[in-house]
N, C-alpha and C positions, 0 to 999 in steps of 0.2 A: 363760465357757462354753467347752465342748469344742469342738474341729473335728470335721468328718466325715471318715472314712478310707475311702479306696478303693484296692485294690491291682490292680496291673496285671502284666503279664508283666516289665517290666524296673525297675519302681519303683512307688511309691505316691504318691497325691494326698491332701493335707490342705487342707481348706477351713475357715477360722475364721468366726465368726458376723459378724465385720465386714468379711468380703469379702476379707481376705487369703488367698491360695491358694498353694501350692507343690508342686512335682513333685519327688520325692526318689528318685533313682536307687538301686537296691539296693547296688551297689558302693560307692557314696558314704556309705551308711549304714553298710555293715560297716566302711569304712576309718575312719569317724569316730565309732565306738562309743567312748563316754567311758571305758570300761574299757581302751581301747587306748592310753591315755596315761599316762606315768609320774605317779604320785600326787605326788611332790615337785617334780620339775623341770618338768611339764607338756610334756615332748617327746613325740612320737609314738613309741611303742614297738611297734605292731602292724606285721607284716610283710605287706605287700600282696601278696606272691608266695605266701602260704599258702592262698589262697583263688581260685578261678576267677574270671573276669571276669564270668561269668553267675550269679554267686552270688544265690541269693534264700532268704528266710527261710522257714522252716516255718510260722510263724505271725506275724501282725502285729495288734496290738490296742491299744486305748486304756484306759489306767488313768486314775484321776482326775486326776493331773497329769504323766502321762508317756505316750510312744509306747513300747510294749514289743514287741521282735523276738526271735523265737527263731530262731538259726541252726544249720544242720546240723553236728554234731560240736562245737558249743560248749556247755560245761556251764551256765553262767549266761546268761540272755537280756540283750540290749542294753535299756538304759533311757535314754531321751531326754527331758529335761525339755521339756514343751510350749512354755514361754515361750522357752527356748534354741533350740529347733528353729525357732521362728516367726522369730526373729531373725537365724538363720543359714540360711535356706532358700537353696538353690543358685540362682545366677543374679543375685546381688546382692552388691555389696562390703561386707565387714565394715566396720562404723562405726569411723572413726579419729579420734581427736581432733586429730591433727596435720594431718588433710586440711582445711586452712583455705582458704576462696575467697581469691585474691589481690586486693589493691587495686592496679589499674594506673593508674600516674600518669605524668604528663608535667610541664612547666615550672611549670604553675599550682600544683602542689603548693607550690612554694617552700620555702626553709629553714625558715621558720616551720611548715610543715605536717608536717615529718618527726617521727614519734613520738619523744618523750623521756622519760627515766626518770632518776631520781637513782641512783647506785651503791649507796646506803645501802638503797633499796627492794629492789633486786635481791639484795644481799648478806644482808639480814637478814630478808626475809619471803618466805615461799611464794606469797603472793598477788602481791606485786610482781614475782617472778621469772616467774610464770605469765603475768601480763598483759604483760610485755616480751617475753617469747617468742612469744606469740600475735601481738602488734603488729608485731614484727620480721619475722615469717614472712609476714603478710599483705602489708606495704609492701616487704619485702625490705630494709629499711634502718631504721635507729634511731641516736639519740644518747643516750650515757649520760654523765651530768654528774656533777660533784662527787668526781672520782677524787683519791687521794693523788697526790702528786709522785714517785712511785716506778714503775720497770717493773713491779714485782709487783701494782700495784693493777689494771691492766688484765687480768693473767693470772687475778687472783682471780675477776673477773667471768666471764672465759671458762671456768674451772673450775667455775663454778656451773652451766653448761651440759653440760659433758663433758669427755673427754679431749682434749687439744691434738694437733693434726695436725703431725707432724714431716715436714719436706721437705728437700731438698737445701741449703735455706738455713738449717736448724737448726728447733728447736722454737719459737723466737721469732726476730725479725728487727728490726733498726734502720733506719729510713728516715731516712738522713741523706746529705747530700753528702760524699763521700769519694774520694780518690784510687784511681786503678786500679779503677773499679767494674767489676763483672761483670754489673750489670743496670742498666737506664736508672732504676730507682727510686732508685739510690744517685747520681743527679746532681742538678743544680739545673735540669735542662732540663724544659720542658713535657711532660706525659704525656698523649697522647690517650686518649680512653675506650677501656677494655679490660676483660677478666676475666683474673684472675691464673692462671699456671701451666697453660695449655691444653696444653702438652706432656705433662703427667703423665697417667698411665693414668686417674686419678680426680682432677680438679682439685679443690682444697680447696672447702668448704662455704662457711661463714661466716669472713668476715675481720674481726677486731678491729684497729683502729688507734687507739691511746691517743696523744693529743698531750700531750707534756711540754714543748713549747717550740715557738713559730710567731712568733718576731719579725721575720722577714726580711720585706722587701718582696716581695709576691707570694706565692705558695705556696698559693692558695686550692685546695680541693677541689671536684670536679665529679662528679656522679652522674646515672645515666640509667637508667631502668627498661628492661632489654632486651626484656622481654615487651611493653611498648607499641610499641617499634620493630619487633619481629616480628609483631604483630597488625596494625599498620598497613601493613607491607609486604605481608602476605598479602591485605589488602583491596585494595591499590593494584596489586599485581603478583604473582598466584597463581603464575605460572611462576617467578619469582625464588625466592618463598618456598618452592616444591617443590624447587628445585635446592639451596637452603641447608639443607634439612631432610633430604635423602637422600644428597648427596655428600660423602664423608669427604674431608679434606684433612690434610695432614701438619703437625705443629708440632714444633719442636725448641728445646730450651735445651741450650747447651753451653759449657763452660769448660774450664779446664786439668784438673779432675777429674771432671767429669761430662759425660754425653751422653745426654740423656733426650729420648724422642721418642714421640709418640703420634698417632693419627689419629681424627679427629672431624667430625661436622656442625656447621656453625656453629649451626644451630638443632635442638634435640632435643625430640621430640615424646614425650608419654607414652602409655600404652595407651588414652587417651580422645581422643587426637588433638590434646591441647592441649599449648601451648609449657611445656617443663618446664625447659629448660636453654638458656642462650646460651654459646658458647664462641667468644670473639672476641678475638684478639690480634694485630694486624698485625705486631708486631715479633717475635713467636714463630713466626709462620708460616714454615714451611719452604719450599723450592724446590717449586713446584707440580708434581705429577707425573701429572696427569690425561692421560687419552687426548686428543689434540689436538683432536679433534672436540667434546670437552666443555668445552674452554678458555674459548671466548668466552662461552657460556652463562653458566659459573660466574663469570667476571670480571665480567660484567654484573650478576648478582645480588650479588655480593659487593661491588662498588664502590658499588651503590645502598644496601645496607645500612650501609657505611661512611659515605654521604653523610648518611643519617638519622641516625646517632649524632652527627654534627656539626652537625644542625639545632638552633639553640637552643630550638625549641619543645619538645625532649625533656629538657633538662638542668637540674638544680638544682645551684646553686654556693653554696659557703658557706666561711668560714675558720675552722677549728678553733681553739679556744683552750686553753692549758694547763688540764688537768683535765677535759677533754672526750674522748670516745672515740666514733667512728663505727664501727657495726657494720652489716655488710651481706652478702646472700647472694652470693657470688662467682660462683655459676653463675646468677644472674639479673641483678644489678645491675652495670652497667659502671662504673668509676671513672677518674678521670684527676686531673690536677693542673696547675695554672697554673706557668709558670717562676718561680723566685725568685731573688733576688740573696743569696747567702750572705754577701756584705760587709756587708750591712745589718742582720743579726741571726742568730740561730741558729734552725734549725728541725729538730725531732726528734720523729719518731713511733715508737712502739714497737708492733710487730704479732705476731700468732699467728692461728692457724686452728682451728677446731672443724668437724668434718664434719657434713653435713645429718643424717645418721643419728643422731648424739648429740643434735642439737637437737631432733628429732622425737620421740626416746625421752624426752627430759627433759619434752617437752609432755604426752606420753601419761601418764607416772607421774604428773605433778602433777594430771592431770585425774581420776584416782582418787579 
């Protein structure tokens, strides 16, 4: 059944028989005219400056399946499919298959609770790929099993998602203990929980760590859901949460060839006020340059966040085996490593990154 139409000075109202109602400003209708988009690319071709802000149609009427508007100076009227305009009425977000509700987890998830999928499923079926993408997005963490003993095997899985993100460490990187390291990851030391490359203008999204060998004593991997830590901090200490989500701090990585710096909040909120990102790396934190009056409040909040990341109540530990690859959202899930003894065996992980935008794009395309 058709909606009822009421026109006003600045827009029109449509009310459907099921009670759905929408107000549609005339300037929005003119700017969103389907004829104003390129027929092949779908990009907007309409020039907004070609009409006044107070543009109004000469007539507005309902056809059997469309809203039809005739504009001053326009040869052909605008036709809006009624189902389309109902789904896209102003004031609500466009439906997004990649906008998945997160599963917030703590220690009780356990290693056994981490989503797992075989590399064969991801590489050979669209259904397996889509399910893995969605589960990894919800948890921020998954394990891919059954990979071949080659560095290309993990990259093949990553490329099923999208383009690899290149950084100053290269398109891929080897996590092994080596002489003259330029990063703590290339030592045998323990690594406290952190997110990678906080110094980058945009830290990488999803990290892929393919285990080729893990024979040394120690070397277990540790993970923590940064959203759980942030949400618990907000409940426990709203003032500390406010500081960490509003005060930007400097991060820096520098070696003989690079000096990459960035400023970020430890906790990033999205437009809905929900935690969307964590940026936490005590080793890459630069010299704090805040106003002296802001120092103590920041340090109090930052120290409390750090304490929570070290609370066993939040961490899940596991030891990867050869042929397994852990995949996690680097801007949500903190990761770390237990110290290991390179004299007791070889430990080798091969890593790469794929940005969040690539991940979400693949989810949307598969959902079609």
